[in-house]
C-alpha positions in Angstrom: 4.4 28.8 -2.9 1.7 29.0 -0.2 2.5 28.3 3.4 0.8 24.9 3.0 3.1 24.2 0.1 6.1 25.2 2.1 5.1 23.0 5.0 4.5 20.0 2.6 7.9 20.6 0.9 9.7 20.6 4.3 7.8 17.4 5.2 9.0 15.8 2.0 12.6 16.8 2.6 12.4 15.4 6.1 10.8 12.1 4.9 13.3 11.7 2.1 16.3 12.4 4.4 15.1 9.8 6.9 14.4 7.1 4.2 17.8 7.7 2.5 19.8 7.7 5.8 17.9 5.2 7.9 16.0 2.8 5.6 18.0 2.5 2.4 21.2 1.2 4.1 19.0 -1.5 5.8 17.6 -2.9 2.6 20.0 -5.9 2.4 19.1 -6.9 5.9 15.3 -6.5 5.3 15.6 -8.5 2.1 17.5 -11.3 3.8 14.8 -11.8 6.5 12.0 -10.6 4.2 10.7 -8.1 6.7 11.8 -4.9 8.5 12.5 -5.1 12.2 10.2 -3.9 15.0 12.9 -1.2 15.7 12.4 0.1 12.1 8.7 0.6 12.8 9.5 2.6 15.9 12.0 4.7 14.0 9.4 5.4 11.3 7.0 6.5 14.1 9.5 8.9 15.6 10.2 10.4 12.2 6.5 11.1 11.5 6.1 8.6 8.6 3.2 6.8 10.2 -0.4 8.1 10.1 0.6 11.6 8.9 -3.1 12.2 7.8 -4.7 11.2 11.1 -5.7 14.0 13.5 -3.4 14.8 16.4 -6.1 14.0 18.9 -5.5 10.3 18.1 -1.7 10.5 17.8 -1.4 11.2 14.1 0.4 14.0 12.3 -2.6 16.1 11.8 -2.0 16.5 8.1 -4.0 15.5 5.0 -3.9 13.0 2.2 -1.1 14.9 0.6 1.2 14.0 3.5 0.3 10.3 3.2 1.1 10.6 -0.5 4.5 12.1 0.2 5.4 9.0 2.3 4.2 6.6 -0.4 6.1 8.5 -3.1 9.3 8.8 -1.2 9.4 5.1 -0.3 8.8 4.2 -3.9 11.4 6.7 -5.1 14.0 5.1 -2.9 12.9 1.5 -3.8 12.0 0.8 -0.2 9.2 -1.7 0.4 7.7 -0.8 3.7 4.1 -1.1 4.8 3.4 2.4 6.0 0.6 2.7 3.4 -1.1 -0.4 4.8 -0.7 1.1 8.3 -2.5 4.2 7.1 -5.2 2.2 5.4 -6.1 0.4 8.6 -6.1 3.7 10.4 -8.7 5.1 7.9 -11.0 2.2 8.8 -10.6 2.9 12.5 -10.9 6.6 12.0 -14.1 6.4 10.0 -15.9 3.5 11.6 -14.3 3.0 15.0 -15.7 4.2 18.3 -13.8 6.8 20.4 -12.5 4.0 22.6 -11.2 2.0 19.6 -9.5 5.1 18.2 -7.8 5.9 21.5 -6.8 2.3 22.0 -5.2 1.7 18.7 -4.4 4.8 16.7 -1.7 6.5 18.9 0.2 3.2 19.2 0.0 2.7 15.4 1.3 6.3 14.9 4.3 5.5 17.2 5.1 2.3 15.4 4.4 0.3 18.6 1.5 -1.5 16.9 2.0 -2.7 13.3 -1.3 -3.2 11.5 -2.4 -5.3 8.6 -5.7 -5.5 6.6 -6.8 -9.1 5.8 -9.2 -9.5 2.9 -7.7 -11.9 0.3 -8.2 -15.6 0.9 -6.7 -18.7 -0.9 -10.0 -19.2 -2.8 -11.3 -15.6 -2.8 -9.3 -12.7 -4.1 -11.0 -9.9 -5.9 -14.5 -11.4 -5.4 -15.2 -10.2 -1.9 -18.6 -11.9 -1.8 -16.8 -15.2 -1.9 -14.9 -14.8 1.3 -15.2 -17.8 3.6 -13.6 -16.7 6.9 -16.4 -16.9 9.5 -17.0 -14.8 12.6 -19.7 -16.5 14.7 -21.1 -14.6 17.7 -20.7 -16.4 21.0 -22.0 -14.3 23.8 -19.7 -11.2 24.0 -17.1 -12.7 21.7 -16.8 -13.6 18.1 -15.2 -17.0 17.2 -13.1 -16.6 14.0 -12.4 -19.5 11.7 -10.6 -19.3 8.4 -7.4 -18.1 6.7 -6.1 -15.1 4.7 -3.2 -14.9 2.2 -0.8 -12.3 0.7 -1.2 -10.1 3.8 1.2 -7.2 3.9 2.7 -6.5 7.4 1.3 -9.9 8.4 4.4 -11.3 10.2 4.8 -8.2 12.4 1.1 -7.4 12.8 -0.2 -6.8 16.3 -3.5 -5.6 14.8 -5.4 -7.2 12.0 -8.4 -5.5 10.4 -10.2 -8.6 9.2 -13.0 -9.0 6.7 -15.2 -11.9 7.8 -18.6 -13.3 7.1 -20.9 -12.7 10.0 -24.1 -13.9 8.4 -24.8 -16.9 6.1 -28.4 -16.1 5.6 -27.8 -12.7 4.0 -26.7 -11.7 0.4 -23.1 -10.7 0.0 -23.6 -6.9 0.6 -24.9 -7.6 4.1 -22.9 -10.7 5.0 -19.5 -9.2 5.7 -18.2 -7.2 8.6 -14.8 -5.7 9.6 -13.5 -6.9 12.9 -10.2 -5.7 14.5 -8.1 -8.5 15.9 -5.4 -7.8 18.5 -3.0 -10.7 17.9 -0.5 -10.6 20.9 -0.8 -13.8 22.8 -4.1 -14.7 21.0 -4.9 -18.4 21.2 -5.6 -20.0 17.8 -4.1 -17.2 15.8 -1.0 -17.9 13.7 1.0 -15.9 11.1 2.8 -18.0 8.5 6.4 -17.6 7.4 7.2 -14.7 5.1 6.2 -15.6 1.5 8.8 -15.7 -1.2 7.7 -13.2 -3.8 9.1 -12.3 -7.2 9.8 -8.8 -5.9 9.5 -6.6 -2.9 11.6 -9.0 -0.9 12.0 -6.6 1.9 8.3 -6.4 2.5 6.7 -8.5 5.2 4.0 -10.6 3.5 2.5 -13.9 4.8 -0.6 -16.0 5.4 -2.7 -15.7 8.5 -4.6 -18.5 10.2 -7.6 -18.2 12.6 -8.4 -21.5 14.3 -11.4 -20.8 16.6 -10.0 -17.4 17.7 -12.0 -15.5 20.3 -12.2 -11.8 19.8 -14.4 -9.3 21.8 -17.6 -8.3 20.2 -16.6 -4.7 20.9 -13.9 -5.1 18.2 -16.5 -4.9 15.5 -16.0 -1.8 13.3 -19.3 0.2 13.0 -22.5 0.2 14.9 -23.9 -3.0 13.4 -22.9 -6.2 11.6 -23.1 -6.5 7.8 -21.5 -3.2 6.9 -18.1 -4.5 6.0 -18.5 -4.5 2.2 -19.8 -0.9 2.2 -16.9 0.2 4.4 -14.4 -1.5 2.0 -16.0 0.2 -1.0 -15.7 3.6 0.7 -12.1 3.1 1.7 -10.7 1.4 -1.4 -10.3 4.7 -3.3 -7.9 5.9 -0.6 -5.7 2.8 -1.1 -5.9 3.0 -4.9 -4.9 6.7 -5.0 -1.9 6.0 -2.7 -0.9 3.1 -5.0 -1.2 5.2 -8.1 1.0 7.9 -6.6 3.6 5.3 -5.5 3.6 3.6 -8.9 4.4 6.9 -10.7 7.1 7.8 -8.2 8.8 4.4 -8.6 8.6 4.7 -12.4 10.0 8.2 -12.2 13.0 6.9 -10.2 13.6 4.2 -12.8 13.5 6.8 -15.6 16.0 9.1 -13.8 18.3 6.1 -13.4 18.0 5.2 -17.0 18.6 8.7 -18.2 21.9 8.7 -16.3 22.8 5.4 -17.7 22.0 6.4 -21.3 24.2 9.5 -21.1 27.1 7.5 -19.6 26.9 4.3 -21.5 29.1 4.5 -24.6 28.5 2.5 -27.8 31.6 3.1 -29.9 32.0 6.8 -30.1 28.4 7.7 -29.2 26.5 7.6 -26.0 23.3 5.5 -25.8 21.4 8.7 -25.4 22.6 9.9 -28.8 20.7 7.1 -30.5 17.3 8.4 -31.7 15.5 5.3 -30.6 16.7 5.8 -27.1 15.7 9.4 -27.0 12.2 8.7 -28.5 11.6 5.9 -25.9 12.6 8.1 -23.0 10.5 10.9 -24.3 7.4 8.6 -24.4 8.1 7.4 -20.9 8.5 11.0 -19.6 5.3 12.1 -21.3 3.3 9.1 -19.8 4.5 9.9 -16.3 3.7 13.7 -16.7 0.2 12.8 -17.7 -0.2 10.4 -14.8 1.0 12.9 -12.3 -1.4 15.6 -13.5 -4.2 13.0 -13.2 -3.3 12.0 -9.7 -2.9 15.6 -8.7 -6.5 16.2 -9.9 -7.7 13.1 -8.0 -6.1 14.4 -4.8 -7.9 17.7 -5.2 -11.2 15.9 -5.8 -10.6 13.8 -2.7 -9.9 16.8 -0.6 -13.2 18.3 -1.9 -15.1 15.1 -1.2 -15.7 14.5 -4.9 -13.5 11.5 -5.7 -15.7 8.6 -6.8 -14.7 4.9 -7.0 -14.5 4.8 -10.8 -12.1 7.8 -11.0 -9.9 6.3 -8.3 -9.9 3.1 -10.2 -8.9 5.0 -13.4 -5.9 6.6 -11.5 -4.7 3.3 -10.2 -5.2 1.5 -13.6 -3.4 4.3 -15.6 -0.5 4.6 -13.1 0.2 0.9 -12.6 0.0 0.1 -16.3 2.3 3.0 -17.2 4.6 2.1 -14.4 5.0 -1.4 -15.8 5.6 -0.1 -19.3 8.1 2.5 -18.2 10.2 0.3 -15.9 10.2 -2.5 -18.6 11.5 0.0 -21.1 14.2 1.1 -18.6 15.4 -2.5 -18.2 15.5 -2.8 -22.0 17.6 0.3 -22.3 20.1 -1.0 -19.7 20.7 -4.0 -21.9 22.2 -7.1 -20.2 22.9 -5.0 -17.1 19.2 -4.4 -16.6 18.8 -8.2 -16.1 21.4 -8.3 -13.3 20.0 -8.3 -9.7 22.9 -6.1 -8.5 21.5 -3.3 -10.7 18.7 -1.2 -9.1 16.7 -1.1 -12.2 16.3 -4.9 -12.1 14.9 -4.8 -8.6 12.6 -1.9 -9.6 11.2 -4.1 -12.4 10.5 -7.0 -10.1 9.1 -4.7 -7.4 6.8 -2.9 -9.9 5.2 -6.1 -11.3 2.7 -6.4 -8.4 1.3 -2.9 -9.0 -1.0 -4.4 -11.6 -2.2 -7.0 -9.2 -2.7 -5.8 -5.6 -5.1 -3.1 -4.5 -7.4 -4.2 -7.3 -6.0 -5.9 -10.4 -6.2 -4.1 -13.7 -9.0 -6.4 -14.9 -11.1 -5.6 -11.8 -10.5 -1.9 -12.2 -11.6 -2.0 -15.8 -14.9 -3.7 -14.6 -15.4 -0.9 -12.1 -14.8 1.8 -14.7 -16.9 0.1 -17.3 -20.0 -0.2 -15.1 -19.7 3.5 -14.3 -20.0 4.5 -17.9 
């Protein structure tokens, strides 16, 4: 191993130890209230799980994408739904398009877990079609007036900072109509976060609707030097999100496979274990092969990203492959558990429910296929 590999390995061990000892025992509590506590965010900040790939000058860990990938993988491995990835995505917008004042104001507090961030794109009538977004930001002197709503917002209930996609021009085509505006929510008149949404899976993850009723936000909170650059900013940053989601999907499926291997070797059917049945071995072999291929692909994508060579279509391929294989593998693992796999008390059942959204958020499989197809 190189020194960099040693450092990354030690970081993974530290992250895994923290998640297993601090977050895993708190999952029943998180699931009951459908969100982690503010104290959990502070603990994650102290442990170095937040913004590990942001430079130390702005409070981050000073690492690279590989460090953010470690956090995503270890959370997925442990079955912990926690919005550190979204926190990191918002940080990337601020890091790439924010002013020095914006970086200093928000990034250090985000790294410490004092400020929970959300990214608000999806609307009730506009999901994958970003050009159809209706939330308006109207300039009024030195402020924007925000009107609209967003839905399915991860970290929404706890969010003290919302990176909002809003329409700043009605007289321009979609590519020049949208802007990204950062909203500081504490004590903000007209802003409201809805109750946690009741989802099929990821019950511990804070997800809600956000409402903006004539909300006033300083004009200085615009990301970038001019209006109308939001769509381009989103297109540049979506590969980061999709690569993180791909890594997490494979790690979650890997955990389900390990659990199923253990079950297959212990579960007796008469005088034979489940693993001794050829069909079981073949199905597990297929799952292991699909995940090995996926990890090799994601590793290559990470190398491309570090070299500045990762394009949107390749990132879409990574997320498409990983999320589809994750669904197939976890479903096979439930099947191999038999009736036990359908019981909520068994971890594999929760894994299946948690994994289903992988093919929907961060770009549905259908949207990703469109991106890939148009690149051919």
